[in-house]
C-alpha positions in Angstrom: 13.4 12.1 12.8 11.9 10.8 15.9 9.6 13.2 17.4 8.4 11.2 20.7 5.1 13.6 22.3 4.1 11.4 25.7 4.4 8.2 23.9 3.3 9.3 20.4 6.2 8.6 17.9 6.9 10.2 14.7 8.7 9.1 11.6 10.0 10.4 8.5 7.7 8.6 6.6 4.5 8.4 8.7 4.6 12.4 8.3 5.0 12.4 4.4 2.1 10.4 5.3 0.2 12.8 6.6 0.7 15.8 4.1 0.1 13.0 1.2 -3.3 12.7 3.2 -3.3 16.5 3.6 -3.0 17.2 0.1 -5.5 14.6 -1.1 -8.1 15.9 1.1 -7.6 19.4 -0.1 -7.5 18.2 -3.7 -11.3 16.3 -3.4 -12.3 19.9 -1.6 -10.7 21.3 -4.5 -13.3 19.8 -7.0 -16.3 19.3 -5.1 -16.3 23.3 -6.0 -15.9 23.0 -9.2 -18.4 21.2 -11.7 -15.7 20.9 -14.9 -13.5 19.4 -12.5 -16.6 17.2 -10.8 -17.7 15.9 -14.4 -14.8 13.4 -15.3 -15.0 11.9 -11.3 -18.8 11.2 -11.8 -17.6 9.6 -14.7 -15.4 7.0 -12.7 -18.1 6.5 -10.5 -20.2 5.0 -12.9 -17.6 2.5 -14.0 -18.0 -0.8 -12.7 -14.3 -1.8 -12.8 -13.0 1.3 -11.4 -15.3 1.1 -8.6 -15.1 -2.2 -7.4 -11.1 -1.8 -7.5 -11.6 1.0 -5.4 -13.4 -1.1 -2.6 -10.8 -3.6 -3.3 -8.0 -0.6 -2.6 -9.9 0.5 0.8 -8.9 -2.2 2.8 -4.8 -1.4 1.7 -5.5 2.1 2.6 -7.1 1.3 5.9 -4.1 -0.8 6.7 -1.9 1.5 5.4 -3.0 4.3 7.4 -3.3 2.2 10.6 0.8 1.2 10.2 1.2 4.8 10.2 0.4 5.4 13.5 3.0 4.8 16.0 3.4 5.1 19.6 5.2 3.6 22.6 3.3 1.5 25.1 4.5 0.5 28.3 7.3 3.1 28.2 8.5 2.5 31.6 6.7 -1.4 32.1 9.4 -4.0 32.1 9.3 -6.6 29.9 9.3 -10.4 30.0 12.5 -10.8 30.0 13.3 -7.4 32.5 14.3 -5.2 29.7 12.3 -2.0 29.6 9.6 -2.0 26.7 10.5 0.9 24.6 9.9 -0.2 20.8 7.4 1.7 18.8 4.3 -0.1 17.6 1.5 1.3 15.7 -1.9 0.7 15.8 -1.9 -1.6 13.4 0.4 -3.9 15.5 -2.0 -3.9 18.5 -4.6 -4.5 16.6 -3.0 -7.6 15.1 -1.0 -8.3 18.6 -1.8 -11.9 18.5 -0.3 -12.6 15.0 2.6 -10.5 15.8 3.5 -11.9 19.7 2.4 -15.9 19.0 5.6 -17.0 16.9 6.8 -20.4 16.3 10.3 -21.7 16.4 10.3 -22.0 13.1 8.2 -22.9 9.3 5.7 -24.4 9.6 2.7 -25.0 7.3 -0.5 -23.3 6.9 -3.0 -24.0 9.5 -1.1 -26.6 11.1 -0.6 -27.7 14.2 2.7 -29.8 13.4 6.0 -28.0 13.1 7.5 -28.4 9.2 10.9 -30.3 10.2 11.3 -33.3 12.3 13.3 -32.8 15.4 14.9 -35.2 18.1 12.0 -35.3 20.7 11.4 -36.9 24.2 7.9 -38.1 23.5 5.1 -38.6 26.6 6.1 -42.4 26.9 9.5 -41.2 27.3 10.7 -42.7 24.3 12.8 -40.9 22.1 13.6 -40.4 18.5 12.9 -37.9 15.5 9.2 -36.8 14.8 7.6 -33.5 14.1 7.2 -31.1 17.3 3.3 -29.3 18.2 3.8 -25.8 17.7 3.0 -23.6 20.3 0.6 -21.3 19.3 -0.9 -23.1 15.8 -3.6 -25.8 17.1 -2.8 -25.0 21.2 -6.6 -25.3 21.9 -7.1 -28.7 20.6 -6.6 -31.5 22.3 -3.2 -33.2 22.9 -4.1 -36.6 22.1 -5.5 -36.2 18.4 -5.5 -32.6 17.4 -5.1 -33.7 13.4 -8.8 -35.4 14.3 -10.3 -32.2 16.0 -8.5 -29.9 13.3 -10.4 -29.7 10.6 -13.8 -29.7 12.0 -12.5 -26.7 14.1 -11.5 -25.1 10.8 -14.7 -25.8 9.3 -17.0 -24.5 12.4 -14.5 -21.5 12.9 -14.7 -20.5 9.2 -18.7 -20.6 8.8 -18.5 -18.7 11.8 -16.3 -15.8 11.0 -18.3 -16.2 7.2 -21.7 -15.4 8.9 -20.0 -12.5 10.8 -18.9 -11.1 7.9 -22.0 -12.0 6.3 -24.3 -10.2 9.4 -22.1 -7.1 9.4 -22.3 -6.7 6.0 -26.2 -6.4 5.7 -25.5 -4.1 8.6 -24.4 -1.6 6.6 -25.7 -2.2 3.2 -28.7 -1.8 4.7 -27.6 1.6 6.3 -26.1 2.5 3.4 -29.6 2.1 1.2 -31.0 4.2 3.5 -29.0 7.0 3.3 -29.1 6.7 -0.4 -33.2 6.3 0.1 -33.2 9.3 2.0 -31.0 11.5 -0.3 -33.2 10.9 -3.5 -36.5 11.0 -1.5 -37.8 7.5 -2.5 -38.3 4.8 -0.2 -36.1 1.8 1.2 -37.6 -0.6 -0.8 -37.6 1.1 -3.9 -34.2 2.0 -3.2 -33.0 -1.9 -2.8 -35.1 -3.0 -5.8 -33.0 -0.6 -7.9 -29.7 -2.0 -6.4 -30.5 -5.8 -6.6 -31.5 -5.0 -10.5 -28.4 -3.1 -10.9 -30.5 0.1 -11.9 -28.7 2.8 -10.2 -26.2 5.0 -11.7 -23.4 4.3 -9.3 -22.9 -0.3 -9.8 -23.7 -0.7 -5.9 -24.7 -4.4 -6.5 -21.0 -4.8 -8.0 -19.8 -2.5 -5.1 -21.5 -4.8 -2.4 -20.8 -7.9 -3.9 -17.4 -7.5 -3.8 -17.6 -5.7 -0.2 -19.7 -8.8 1.1 -16.6 -11.2 -0.1 -14.2 -9.0 1.4 -16.2 -8.8 4.8 -16.8 -12.6 4.7 -13.3 -13.4 4.1 -12.2 -11.3 6.5 -13.8 -12.1 9.7 -12.8 -15.3 8.5 -9.3 -15.0 8.3 -9.7 -13.1 11.4 -11.3 -15.9 13.6 -8.9 -18.3 11.9 -5.8 -16.3 12.8 -7.1 -16.5 16.1 -5.9 -19.9 16.5 -3.7 -21.0 13.8 -1.3 -20.1 11.3 -3.4 -18.9 8.5 -0.6 -18.9 5.8 2.4 -20.7 8.2 5.0 -19.5 9.5 8.7 -18.4 8.1 11.9 -19.3 9.0 12.2 -17.6 12.5 8.4 -18.6 13.4 7.2 -15.5 12.2 3.4 -15.2 11.1 3.5 -14.9 7.3 0.0 -13.2 7.6 1.2 -10.9 9.7 4.3 -10.3 7.4 2.2 -9.9 4.5 0.0 -7.6 6.1 2.7 -5.3 7.7 4.1 -5.1 3.8 1.1 -3.2 2.5 2.3 -0.1 4.4 5.3 -0.3 2.5 4.2 -1.2 -0.8 1.5 2.3 -0.3 4.7 4.4 1.0 7.0 3.5 -2.3 3.9 4.1 -4.6 2.8 7.2 -3.1 5.3 9.1 -1.5 7.6 8.7 -4.5 5.0 10.9 -6.3 6.2 14.0 -3.2 9.2 14.4 -4.6 8.5 13.5 -8.3 5.7 15.8 -9.4 7.5 19.0 -8.2 10.8 18.3 -10.7 8.6 17.2 -13.1 5.6 20.0 -13.4 8.3 23.1 -12.5 11.1 21.9 -15.5 8.9 21.0 -17.6 6.2 23.6 -17.5 9.2 26.2 -17.8 11.1 24.7 -20.3 8.1 24.0 -22.7 7.0 27.9 -21.5 9.8 29.9 -21.8 12.2 27.9 -24.3 15.7 29.2 -24.7 18.5 28.2 -22.7 15.9 27.9 -19.7 14.3 24.9 -22.0 18.5 23.6 -23.2 19.4 23.5 -19.5 16.1 21.4 -18.3 16.5 19.0 -21.9 20.3 18.7 -20.4 19.0 17.6 -17.2 17.1 15.1 -18.2 18.9 13.6 -20.8 22.0 13.3 -18.6 19.6 11.9 -15.8 18.4 9.3 -18.2 21.9 8.3 -19.7 22.6 7.4 -16.0 21.5 3.2 -15.5 18.6 3.8 -12.6 19.7 0.3 -10.8 23.4 2.2 -10.4 21.9 5.2 -9.2 19.9 3.6 -6.7 22.6 1.6 -5.6 25.0 4.1 -4.9 22.6 6.0 -3.3 21.5 3.3 -0.4 25.4 2.6 0.1 25.8 6.2 0.6 23.1 6.1 3.5 24.6 3.1 5.0 28.1 4.4 5.6 26.6 7.6 6.8 24.6 5.4 9.5 27.1 3.6 10.0 29.5 6.6 10.8 26.6 8.5 13.0 25.7 5.3 14.6 24.3 7.9 17.8 22.0 9.2 16.0 20.5 5.8 14.5 20.5 3.9 17.9 16.7 2.7 17.0 16.4 0.2 13.9 13.4 1.1 13.6 14.9 4.4 12.5 17.6 3.7 10.3 14.6 1.6 8.6 12.8 4.3 8.2 15.1 6.9 7.0 16.0 4.1 4.3 12.7 3.9 3.0 12.1 7.5 2.7 15.7 8.2 0.9 14.7 4.6 -1.6 11.0 7.0 -2.0 13.6 10.3 -2.8 16.0 8.3 -5.1 13.0 6.7 -7.1 11.4 9.9 -7.5 14.8 11.8 -8.6 14.7 9.0 -11.5 11.3 8.6 -12.4 10.4 12.5 -12.8 11.9 13.2 -16.5 9.1 11.3 -18.3 6.3 13.0 -16.8 8.7 16.4 -17.3 8.6 15.5 -21.1 4.8 14.9 -21.6 4.2 18.3 -19.5 7.2 19.7 -21.7 5.3 19.3 -24.9 2.0 19.9 -23.6 3.4 23.2 -22.9 4.9 24.1 -26.1 0.7 23.0 -27.4 -0.4 25.5 -25.2 1.8 28.3 -25.1 0.3 29.2 -28.2 -3.2 28.6 -27.7 -5.2 31.9 -28.4 -6.1 32.2 -24.7 -2.9 32.3 -23.8 -1.5 34.5 -26.6 -4.4 36.9 -25.1 -3.4 36.7 -21.7 0.2 38.0 -22.7 -0.8 40.5 -25.4 -2.9 42.4 -22.2 0.4 42.0 -20.2 -0.2 38.9 -17.6 2.7 38.3 -15.9 4.3 35.0 -17.3 4.2 33.5 -14.0 0.4 34.4 -13.9 -0.1 32.4 -16.8 1.7 29.9 -15.5 -0.7 29.6 -13.0 -4.0 30.3 -14.2 -4.0 29.0 -17.6 -1.0 26.4 -18.1 -1.5 24.3 -14.9 -4.9 23.8 -15.2 -5.0 22.2 -18.3 -2.3 19.8 -17.4 -3.7 18.3 -14.7 -4.9 15.7 -16.5 -1.6 14.7 -17.4 -0.6 15.1 -14.3 -3.2 12.7 -12.4 -3.2 10.0 -15.3 0.4 9.8 -14.8 0.4 9.5 -11.3 -2.0 6.8 -11.3 -0.1 4.9 -13.7 2.7 5.3 -12.5 1.8 3.9 -9.1 1.9 0.5 -9.7 5.2 0.5 -11.5 6.4 2.0 -8.3 5.6 -1.3 -6.2 6.9 -3.4 -8.4 10.1 -1.6 -8.1 10.4 -2.0 -4.5 9.9 -5.5 -4.9 12.7 -6.0 -7.5 15.3 -3.5 -5.4 14.6 -5.5 -2.4 15.1 -9.0 -4.1 18.6 -7.6 -5.4 19.3 -6.2 -1.8 19.2 -2.4 -2.6 15.7 -1.8 -1.6 14.2 -1.4 1.6 15.9 -2.1 4.9 15.6 -5.9 5.7 14.4 -5.4 9.2 11.6 -3.6 6.7 8.6 -5.9 6.3 8.4 -5.3 2.4 6.8 -8.5 -0.1 10.1 -7.4 -1.8 12.2 -9.1 1.2 9.4 -11.7 1.7 10.3 -12.4 -2.3 14.0 -12.6 -1.7 13.9 -14.9 1.3 11.7 -17.3 -0.8 14.7 -17.8 -2.9 16.3 -20.1 -0.5 13.1 -21.7 0.7 12.3 -23.1 -2.7 15.7 -24.5 -2.8 14.7 -26.4 0.4 13.4 -29.9 0.1 10.3 -30.0 1.0 9.8 -26.9 -0.9 8.5 -24.0 1.6 5.9 -22.2 -0.8 3.7 -20.2 1.5 5.8 -17.2 1.8 6.1 -16.5 -1.8 2.5 -17.2 -2.8 1.6 -14.9 0.1 3.6 -11.6 -0.8 2.8 -12.5 -5.0 -1.6 -13.1 -3.9 -1.3 -9.6 -1.8 1.0 -7.2 -4.4 -0.9 -8.9 -7.6 -4.2 -8.2 -6.1 -2.9 -4.1 -5.3 -1.3 -3.6 -8.6 -4.1 -5.6 -10.2 -7.0 -3.2 -8.7 -4.6 0.2 -9.0 -4.1 -0.7 -12.8 -8.0 -1.5 -13.3 -8.9 1.8 -11.2 -5.9 3.9 -13.6 -7.4 3.0 -16.4 -10.6 4.4 -15.6 -9.0 7.6 -14.6 -7.3 7.7 -17.8 -10.3 7.1 -19.9 -12.5 10.4 -17.6 -9.6 12.8 -17.7 -8.1 12.2 -21.1 -9.4 15.0 -23.4 -9.6 13.4 -26.5 -11.9 10.7 -25.6 -15.3 12.0 -26.2 -18.2 10.3 -24.4 -20.5 8.2 -26.7 
């Protein structure tokens, strides 16, 4: 689906992201009005590892949301080559326009001013020979005579300036936050600052602010360096690797979250029905997930992706845009991953429902003549929420890694889609070069590792807080 409304473009994945944000907002609103639901989340707020992980996850979420708002700039204006500009870009693309448009001829090292491979060139003195050509954009502001001499001095100055900007921005945000917290608690600003610095607050503000300082200083320094250099180098076609890595964030988040929209209805409804009604309903549900589990998930995903490719090839008029084809394949991958991953949660919910249906409050409701669907909605489902939330959070990192694995074997997202899996897949040939092109793989690994680690630490805190079998010390 592509809707064009006055230059604004809505893809299927964008609509599902907005739906997910609306559901999350509704869940927050629902929890705020119920003390028994707020209590475990207050425990999460007191967990230092969880809150530091949440601060690390926030930049990923912001970039993912910015990359989910698409529009067509200059729809009727001609481009440099005379063609009409009709490519839909996101707010993130517009913000990172320099990274997106500053492409080179081929590979270049991180922070380099010369290309990675020798070419047969005509030198300024008229002689010809093999040499490393100067990059078009990387270090273009340096002098042509001695760019290597100026490079490290320029990098050090740019880095210091970016760190200073980030520190100043962090100070302003921290002071504003402390001032707001002081007013809410009725304390003076000096008392609040002392409590934060000595880590005497209920919420681990000091650890969160230290993490925010590292992110702010590093982010500003990275942005300043990226304005004049390719910070993480370029790939085979000369595209900036930093841009590729940041664009891949949305793909990882979409795979990790939208799959939940497909998985939850199957798992929750069928698990509750099988455990509550038993009999032939239980037999049918068990037959379904047992049969589905007997099919290798990789083969099922590969067959489904091939079917989508065949359908798009036979209906080219409906998929004239490369972005539309890539988006449909991404959405369909989320759907097939959800269909193949709901069985585990369904088993858990079935077993928990079997236990809950024998509890006294459920038996009393049945004795009073309460309808089964009312019992499921008012008594069974609320007591399954902790299992659902824990499973969803724990499955997020597994789904992010699944995208990388599937793209590595060419049955994941479309090759034109920026993703960590595609970056790792292309690194197979790069690692066979001499000398080795290592920066694409390193960049994808670093960002994916940070996301998965932060998600796992936050998931552990959610599990500890929501698990009713764990008793607070």
